[in-house]
C-alpha positions as CSV (number, residue, x, y, z in Angstrom):
1,X,-22.3,-15.3,24.4
2,X,-21.2,-16.8,21.1
3,X,-17.6,-16.4,20.0
4,X,-17.0,-13.7,17.4
5,X,-14.7,-13.8,14.4
6,X,-13.8,-11.8,11.4
7,X,-12.9,-13.6,8.1
8,X,-11.0,-12.0,5.3
9,X,-11.4,-14.3,2.3
10,X,-9.6,-14.1,0.0
11,X,-6.4,-12.2,0.8
12,X,-5.8,-10.1,-2.3
13,X,-2.7,-9.2,-4.4
14,X,-0.7,-12.3,-3.4
15,X,0.0,-15.4,-5.5
16,X,-2.3,-18.2,-4.4
17,X,-5.3,-18.4,-2.1
18,X,-5.4,-17.7,1.6
19,X,-7.8,-16.8,4.3
20,X,-7.4,-14.8,7.6
21,X,-9.5,-15.4,10.6
22,X,-9.4,-13.0,13.6
23,X,-11.1,-14.2,16.8
24,X,-12.5,-11.7,19.2
25,X,-13.4,-12.2,22.9
26,X,-16.6,-11.0,24.6
27,X,-15.1,-7.5,24.9
28,X,-14.4,-7.3,21.2
29,X,-10.6,-7.6,21.9
30,X,-8.5,-9.7,19.6
31,X,-8.1,-13.2,21.1
32,X,-6.1,-14.6,18.2
33,X,-5.5,-14.4,14.4
34,X,-4.4,-16.8,11.8
35,X,-3.5,-17.0,8.1
36,X,-5.1,-20.1,6.8
37,X,-3.6,-21.5,3.6
38,X,-6.4,-23.4,2.0
39,X,-4.8,-24.8,-1.2
40,X,-3.3,-28.2,-1.3
41,X,-0.7,-29.4,-4.0
42,X,1.0,-32.6,-3.2
43,X,4.3,-32.4,-5.2
44,X,6.3,-34.2,-2.5
45,X,4.1,-37.2,-3.0
46,X,3.4,-37.4,-6.7
47,X,7.0,-36.7,-7.8
48,X,7.8,-40.1,-6.4
49,X,8.4,-42.7,-9.0
50,X,9.5,-40.3,-11.7
51,X,13.0,-40.5,-13.2
52,X,15.3,-38.0,-11.5
53,X,16.1,-36.2,-14.8
54,X,12.5,-35.2,-15.1
55,X,12.4,-33.4,-11.8
56,X,13.7,-29.9,-12.8
57,X,11.0,-29.8,-15.4
58,X,8.1,-31.1,-13.3
59,X,8.6,-29.2,-10.0
60,X,8.6,-25.8,-11.6
61,X,4.9,-26.4,-12.2
62,X,4.6,-25.6,-8.5
63,X,4.4,-22.0,-9.5
64,X,3.8,-19.6,-12.5
65,X,5.5,-16.7,-10.8
66,X,8.9,-18.2,-9.7
67,X,9.2,-21.4,-11.7
68,X,12.9,-20.6,-12.4
69,X,13.7,-20.8,-8.8
70,X,12.2,-24.3,-8.5
71,X,13.9,-25.3,-11.8
72,X,17.3,-24.3,-10.5
73,X,16.9,-25.6,-6.9
74,X,15.9,-29.0,-8.3
75,X,18.7,-28.9,-10.8
76,X,21.3,-28.3,-8.1
77,X,20.0,-31.3,-6.3
78,X,19.9,-33.4,-9.4
79,X,23.5,-32.3,-10.2
80,X,24.5,-34.1,-7.0
81,X,22.7,-37.3,-8.1
82,X,25.1,-37.4,-11.1
83,X,28.1,-36.6,-8.9
84,X,28.5,-32.8,-9.6
85,X,28.7,-30.3,-6.8
86,X,28.3,-26.6,-7.5
87,X,32.0,-25.9,-7.5
88,X,32.5,-28.7,-10.1
89,X,29.9,-27.3,-12.5
90,X,31.5,-25.8,-15.6
91,X,32.0,-22.0,-15.6
92,X,29.8,-21.6,-18.5
93,X,26.9,-23.6,-17.0
94,X,27.2,-21.8,-13.7
95,X,27.1,-18.3,-15.2
96,X,24.2,-19.2,-17.6
97,X,22.2,-20.5,-14.6
98,X,23.0,-17.4,-12.7
99,X,22.0,-15.2,-15.6
100,X,18.7,-17.1,-15.7
101,X,18.3,-16.7,-11.9
102,X,19.0,-13.0,-11.9
103,X,16.5,-12.5,-14.7
104,X,13.9,-14.4,-12.6
105,X,14.5,-12.4,-9.4
106,X,14.6,-9.1,-11.4
107,X,11.2,-9.7,-13.1
108,X,9.6,-11.1,-9.9
109,X,10.8,-8.1,-7.8
110,X,9.5,-5.7,-10.4
111,X,6.2,-7.6,-10.5
112,X,5.7,-7.4,-6.8
113,X,6.7,-3.8,-6.3
114,X,4.9,-2.2,-9.3
115,X,1.9,-4.4,-9.5
116,X,1.2,-5.5,-5.9
117,X,2.9,-3.2,-3.4
118,X,2.9,0.2,-5.1
119,X,-0.8,0.8,-4.8
120,X,-0.5,0.7,-1.0
121,X,2.4,3.1,-1.1
122,X,1.0,5.6,-3.7
123,X,-2.5,5.8,-2.4
124,X,-2.1,5.1,1.3
125,X,-3.8,2.7,3.7
126,X,-7.1,4.6,3.6
127,X,-7.6,4.2,-0.2
128,X,-10.7,2.3,-1.3
129,X,-10.3,-1.2,-2.7
130,X,-11.1,-0.2,-6.3
131,X,-8.0,2.2,-6.3
132,X,-5.5,-0.2,-4.9
133,X,-4.4,-1.9,-8.2
134,X,-2.1,-1.5,-11.1
135,X,-4.8,0.1,-13.3
136,X,-5.1,3.0,-10.8
137,X,-1.3,3.2,-10.6
138,X,-1.1,3.6,-14.4
139,X,-3.8,6.3,-14.3
140,X,-2.1,8.2,-11.5
141,X,1.6,7.8,-12.5
142,X,1.8,6.6,-16.1
143,X,5.6,6.8,-16.2
144,X,6.1,4.7,-13.1
145,X,3.7,2.1,-14.4
146,X,5.3,2.0,-17.8
147,X,8.8,1.5,-16.4
148,X,7.4,-1.2,-14.1
149,X,5.9,-3.1,-17.0
150,X,9.1,-2.8,-19.1
151,X,11.3,-3.9,-16.2
152,X,9.3,-7.0,-15.7
153,X,9.4,-7.6,-19.5
154,X,13.2,-7.3,-19.5
155,X,13.6,-10.1,-17.0
156,X,11.1,-12.2,-18.8
157,X,13.1,-11.7,-22.0
158,X,16.2,-13.0,-20.3
159,X,14.3,-16.0,-19.2
160,X,12.8,-16.6,-22.6
161,X,16.2,-16.4,-24.4
162,X,17.8,-18.9,-22.0
163,X,15.0,-21.3,-21.4
164,X,12.8,-21.0,-24.5
165,X,9.6,-19.7,-22.7
166,X,8.7,-17.0,-20.2
167,X,7.1,-19.6,-17.9
168,X,8.1,-23.2,-17.4
169,X,11.0,-23.2,-19.9
170,X,14.1,-25.4,-19.6
171,X,17.8,-24.6,-19.3
172,X,19.3,-26.8,-16.7
173,X,20.0,-30.5,-17.2
174,X,21.7,-32.9,-14.8
175,X,25.3,-31.7,-14.4
176,X,24.9,-28.4,-16.4
177,X,22.8,-26.8,-19.1
178,X,21.7,-27.9,-22.5
179,X,22.7,-24.8,-24.5
180,X,24.8,-21.6,-24.3
181,X,24.2,-18.0,-25.3
182,X,25.2,-16.4,-28.6
183,X,26.7,-13.0,-29.2
184,X,23.7,-11.9,-31.1
185,X,21.4,-12.8,-28.3
186,X,23.3,-10.8,-25.7
187,X,23.5,-7.7,-27.9
188,X,19.8,-7.7,-27.9
189,X,19.9,-6.8,-24.2
190,X,22.8,-4.4,-24.4
191,X,22.1,-2.1,-27.4
192,X,18.6,-0.9,-26.5
193,X,17.4,-1.0,-30.1
194,X,14.5,-3.4,-29.6
195,X,13.9,-3.2,-25.9
196,X,15.2,-0.8,-23.2
197,X,18.8,-1.8,-22.5
198,X,20.3,-3.2,-19.4
199,X,21.8,0.2,-18.7
200,X,18.2,1.5,-18.6
201,X,17.2,-1.2,-16.2
202,X,20.0,-0.1,-13.8
203,X,19.1,3.5,-14.1
204,X,15.4,2.8,-13.5
205,X,16.2,0.5,-10.5
206,X,18.1,3.4,-8.9
207,X,15.1,5.8,-9.6
208,X,12.6,3.5,-7.9
209,X,15.0,3.1,-4.9
210,X,15.1,6.9,-4.6
211,X,11.3,6.9,-4.7
212,X,11.2,4.3,-1.9
213,X,13.8,6.2,0.3
214,X,11.7,9.3,-0.1
215,X,8.6,7.5,0.9
216,X,10.2,6.0,4.0
217,X,11.6,9.3,5.2
218,X,8.3,11.1,4.7
219,X,6.3,8.3,6.4
220,X,8.9,7.1,8.9
221,X,6.7,7.2,12.0
222,X,4.1,4.8,10.4
223,X,6.6,2.7,8.5
224,X,8.9,2.2,11.4
225,X,6.1,1.0,13.8
226,X,4.0,-1.0,11.4
227,X,4.4,-4.7,12.3
228,X,7.8,-4.1,14.0
229,X,8.8,-7.1,16.1
230,X,12.0,-9.0,16.8
231,X,12.8,-12.1,14.7
232,X,15.6,-14.3,13.4
233,X,16.7,-13.7,9.8
234,X,18.0,-16.4,7.4
235,X,19.6,-16.3,4.0
236,X,22.5,-17.5,1.8
237,X,25.8,-15.8,2.0
238,X,29.1,-16.4,0.2
239,X,31.0,-19.2,1.9
240,X,34.3,-17.2,2.1
241,X,33.3,-13.5,2.3
242,X,29.7,-13.5,3.7
243,X,28.5,-11.4,0.8
244,X,24.9,-11.5,-0.4
245,X,24.5,-14.8,-2.4
246,X,21.4,-15.7,-4.4
247,X,22.6,-18.8,-6.3
248,X,24.9,-20.8,-4.0
249,X,26.3,-20.3,-0.5
250,X,26.1,-21.1,3.2
251,X,22.8,-21.0,5.1
252,X,23.3,-18.3,7.7
253,X,20.9,-17.2,10.5
254,X,21.2,-14.3,12.9
255,X,18.9,-13.2,15.7
256,X,17.2,-9.7,16.0
257,X,20.4,-8.2,17.5
258,X,22.8,-9.6,15.0
259,X,24.2,-12.6,16.9
260,X,24.9,-15.6,14.6
261,X,22.8,-18.6,15.2
262,X,23.7,-20.8,12.3
263,X,26.2,-20.9,9.4
264,X,26.2,-24.2,7.6
265,X,26.6,-25.7,4.1
266,X,23.4,-26.4,2.3
267,X,23.8,-30.2,2.5
268,X,23.7,-30.0,6.3
269,X,20.3,-28.5,6.5
270,X,18.6,-31.8,7.6
271,X,20.6,-31.8,10.8
272,X,19.5,-28.3,11.7
273,X,15.8,-27.9,10.7
274,X,12.4,-29.4,11.5
275,X,8.9,-28.5,10.3
276,X,6.0,-28.0,12.7
277,X,2.4,-28.4,11.7
278,X,-0.9,-26.8,12.7
279,X,-4.5,-28.2,12.1
280,X,-5.7,-24.9,10.6
281,X,-3.3,-24.6,7.6
282,X,-1.7,-26.8,4.9
283,X,1.5,-24.7,5.3
284,X,4.2,-26.0,7.6
285,X,6.3,-24.0,10.2
286,X,10.0,-24.6,9.7
287,X,12.3,-23.9,12.7
288,X,15.9,-24.5,13.7
289,X,16.0,-27.6,15.9
290,X,18.6,-26.3,18.3
291,X,16.4,-23.3,19.3
292,X,13.0,-25.0,19.3
293,X,9.6,-24.1,17.7
294,X,9.1,-21.0,19.8
295,X,12.6,-19.4,19.2
296,X,14.0,-21.1,16.2
297,X,11.8,-19.6,13.4
298,X,13.2,-17.2,10.8
299,X,12.2,-14.5,8.4
300,X,13.6,-15.1,4.9
301,X,13.6,-12.9,1.7
302,X,15.0,-9.5,0.8
303,X,14.9,-8.0,4.3
304,X,16.5,-11.1,5.9
305,X,19.1,-11.4,3.2
306,X,20.3,-7.8,3.7
307,X,20.4,-8.5,7.4
308,X,22.4,-11.7,7.2
309,X,25.0,-10.6,4.5
310,X,28.2,-8.7,5.1
311,X,28.0,-6.7,1.8
312,X,26.8,-6.8,-1.8
313,X,29.3,-7.4,-4.6
314,X,27.9,-5.0,-7.1
315,X,28.9,-1.4,-6.4
316,X,25.7,0.6,-6.8
317,X,23.6,-1.9,-4.8
318,X,26.3,-1.9,-2.1
319,X,26.1,1.9,-1.8
320,X,22.3,1.5,-1.3
321,X,22.8,-1.3,1.2
322,X,25.0,0.9,3.3
323,X,22.4,3.7,3.3
324,X,19.7,1.1,4.2
325,X,21.8,-0.3,7.1
326,X,22.8,3.2,8.4
327,X,19.1,3.7,9.3
328,X,19.3,1.0,11.9
329,X,23.0,1.9,12.8
330,X,24.1,-1.3,11.1
331,X,22.0,-3.5,13.4
332,X,19.4,-6.0,11.9
333,X,16.3,-4.3,10.6
334,X,13.1,-5.9,12.1
335,X,10.6,-3.5,10.5
336,X,8.4,-5.4,8.1
337,X,7.7,-2.5,5.7
338,X,11.4,-2.2,5.0
339,X,11.2,-5.4,3.1
340,X,10.0,-3.3,0.1
341,X,13.1,-1.1,0.2
342,X,15.3,-4.2,0.6
343,X,13.6,-5.8,-2.4
344,X,14.4,-2.8,-4.6
345,X,18.1,-2.9,-3.6
346,X,18.1,-6.5,-4.7
347,X,16.4,-5.4,-8.0
348,X,19.4,-3.1,-8.6
349,X,21.9,-5.8,-7.6
350,X,20.3,-8.2,-10.2
351,X,20.4,-5.6,-12.9
352,X,24.1,-4.9,-12.3
353,X,24.8,-8.7,-12.1
354,X,22.9,-9.2,-15.4
355,X,25.1,-6.6,-17.1
356,X,28.3,-8.2,-15.8
357,X,27.2,-11.6,-17.2
358,X,26.1,-10.2,-20.5
359,X,29.6,-8.8,-20.9
360,X,31.3,-12.0,-19.8
361,X,32.6,-14.2,-22.7
362,X,32.3,-17.3,-20.5
363,X,28.6,-17.5,-21.3
364,X,29.5,-18.2,-24.9
365,X,31.5,-21.3,-23.9
366,X,30.7,-24.9,-25.0
367,X,31.7,-26.8,-21.8
368,X,28.1,-27.3,-20.8
369,X,27.6,-30.7,-19.0
370,X,29.8,-32.6,-16.5
371,X,29.4,-35.9,-14.6
372,X,30.9,-37.5,-11.6
373,X,30.3,-40.5,-9.3
374,X,26.5,-41.0,-9.0
375,X,24.8,-40.7,-5.6
376,X,21.4,-41.6,-4.2
377,X,20.7,-38.2,-2.5
378,X,20.8,-34.7,-3.7
379,X,20.1,-31.3,-2.0
380,X,19.7,-28.0,-3.8
381,X,19.4,-24.7,-2.0
382,X,18.8,-21.3,-3.7
383,X,17.5,-17.9,-2.9
384,X,14.2,-17.5,-4.6
385,X,12.8,-14.0,-4.9
386,X,10.8,-14.6,-1.7
387,X,13.6,-16.2,0.3
388,X,15.5,-19.4,0.9
389,X,14.3,-22.5,-1.1
390,X,15.3,-26.1,-0.4
391,X,14.8,-29.1,-2.6
392,X,15.9,-32.6,-1.5
393,X,15.6,-35.9,-3.5
394,X,16.4,-39.5,-3.0
395,X,16.5,-42.1,-5.7
396,X,16.6,-45.9,-6.0
397,X,19.0,-48.0,-8.2
398,X,16.9,-47.4,-11.3
399,X,17.1,-43.6,-10.9
400,X,13.5,-43.2,-9.7
401,X,12.5,-40.7,-7.0
402,X,11.8,-42.5,-3.7
403,X,11.6,-39.4,-1.4
404,X,11.2,-35.7,-1.9
405,X,11.2,-32.8,0.7
406,X,10.6,-29.2,-0.2
407,X,10.9,-26.2,2.1
408,X,9.9,-23.1,0.2
409,X,10.3,-19.5,1.0
410,X,6.8,-18.7,2.1
411,X,6.9,-21.8,4.4
412,X,9.9,-20.3,6.1
413,X,8.0,-17.1,6.5
414,X,4.8,-18.7,7.8
415,X,5.5,-18.0,11.5
416,X,6.5,-14.4,10.7
417,X,3.4,-13.8,8.6
418,X,1.1,-15.1,11.3
419,X,2.8,-13.0,14.0
420,X,2.4,-10.0,11.7
421,X,-1.3,-10.7,11.2
422,X,-1.7,-11.0,15.0
423,X,0.3,-7.8,15.7
424,X,-1.6,-5.6,13.3
425,X,-5.0,-7.1,14.3
426,X,-4.4,-6.3,18.0
427,X,-3.0,-2.8,17.3
428,X,-6.0,-1.8,15.3
429,X,-9.0,-3.6,16.6
430,X,-8.1,-3.3,20.3
431,X,-7.9,0.4,20.0
432,X,-10.8,0.9,17.7
433,X,-13.1,-2.2,17.5
434,X,-14.6,-1.3,14.2
435,X,-14.3,-3.2,10.9
436,X,-13.0,-0.6,8.3
437,X,-11.5,-0.8,4.9
438,X,-8.3,0.7,6.4
439,X,-8.1,-2.1,9.0
440,X,-8.6,-4.8,6.4
441,X,-6.0,-3.3,4.1
442,X,-3.4,-3.1,6.8
443,X,-3.8,-6.8,7.6
444,X,-3.3,-7.6,4.0
445,X,-0.3,-5.3,3.8
446,X,1.3,-7.2,6.7
447,X,1.1,-10.4,4.6
448,X,1.8,-8.8,1.3
449,X,5.2,-7.4,2.4
450,X,6.5,-11.0,2.3
451,X,5.3,-11.4,-1.3
452,X,4.0,-14.8,-0.3
453,X,3.5,-17.5,-2.9
454,X,0.8,-19.7,-1.3
455,X,0.8,-22.1,-4.2
456,X,4.5,-23.0,-3.7
457,X,4.0,-23.4,0.0
458,X,1.2,-26.0,0.0
459,X,3.0,-29.0,-1.4
460,X,3.2,-31.1,1.7
461,X,1.8,-34.7,2.0
462,X,-0.8,-35.2,4.7
463,X,-4.5,-35.6,5.5
464,X,-6.9,-32.7,5.0
465,X,-6.6,-30.8,8.3
466,X,-10.3,-29.7,8.5
467,X,-11.4,-29.0,12.1
468,X,-14.5,-27.1,13.0
469,X,-14.6,-25.9,16.6
470,X,-17.1,-23.9,18.7
471,X,-15.7,-22.1,21.8
472,X,-17.4,-20.1,24.5
473,X,-16.3,-16.7,25.4
474,X,-13.8,-18.1,27.9
475,X,-12.1,-20.2,25.2
476,X,-13.6,-23.5,26.4
477,X,-14.2,-26.0,23.7
478,X,-17.9,-27.0,23.7
479,X,-18.2,-28.8,20.3
480,X,-15.7,-30.1,17.8
481,X,-16.0,-31.8,14.4
482,X,-13.0,-33.4,12.7
483,X,-12.9,-34.7,9.1
């Protein structure tokens, strides 16, 4: 009997292109399932030979959704090449970068929830494909769709004001930023005359959190059990207090019970992580060296960040975090669908943080760029909307890049996503071996919860891993072709 497989191609409502393959045995039971990432980029290779000061501009071309994250992670690494660590950056430069970063996370979280995730939540897993989109959301709940569009626009306006463009603009330069804010510019976001004010953003963020809490409580049996499996969680935390940190902090990992596995400074990451590879995907599999490939992988992103941090510094988001944590009695939350709720708490945190910075006179300062003793290696770590993002660069005596290593958020989540695909495939197909729209949508939902950016994740140098295999129903390889 020939082997059977189901292919979902493409995976929809994610950034980039991916394919899922589910292998069935002779009894129509799931044998295995994979997320194949079929794009290839190559940034780690072709950035070599470029002057280091070009890097923050070039690498943001990895992505059109989270370019600010790559811009700032690269900038933090390049700062070190000119001898400036995060604590030595000027107050003005630091706060302007943070304002840009919060604007980026705010607009990205709004995009994912309103445009990509809300159709699943509003219409349910049984809804037909033509209804699971933002157009249907607008038709069904015009006010929700309108607020989602305006919230994303607000974040984009922050980005445009600071960097010159909504996508692929420039603020950071080696050792700082190239311009500051003006009082007229920040009034634009405070007074609400031309666009809804930052106070509106905070209020709307609270409203959508209330919507999400109501959804979870009404659908708790399904939400709690959908792709629920133990995992490690990793994110940045404040070096002194352990608070949620999106711009700069220690890399912390905990296991599914809350035991700390790792707590290191960002420059130490090389001593603690390795990257595994598989022949069926361009995307790597990072893991903590001490715990090995099988036990050392982590989830990253909003759910992981709320699991690893001790608290949130902004008051409204902290109240919501406590409600969120109370549901699991302050233990780590390993339920995949709770990522959406966690993402919205971060949305509120970003709105509160943006307001704090807009009212901070330090962003009007003129101490913009600093220098120190040059180095030949720089490492920048930041929390992108989708999770922990690492950039590392080495340069020669002429300031040209000789080596680059990038570990992006979706790469960190690669193992978790694949396990999620496997889990939901077995739960559905093994109980009801019928290919339905509901089954296909649930597999996509298991992936979509991570808000994966497949473009960002497929940057690695290597040969095309194209392998075609034919197996019999016992899993024995009978023919193989490798190119």
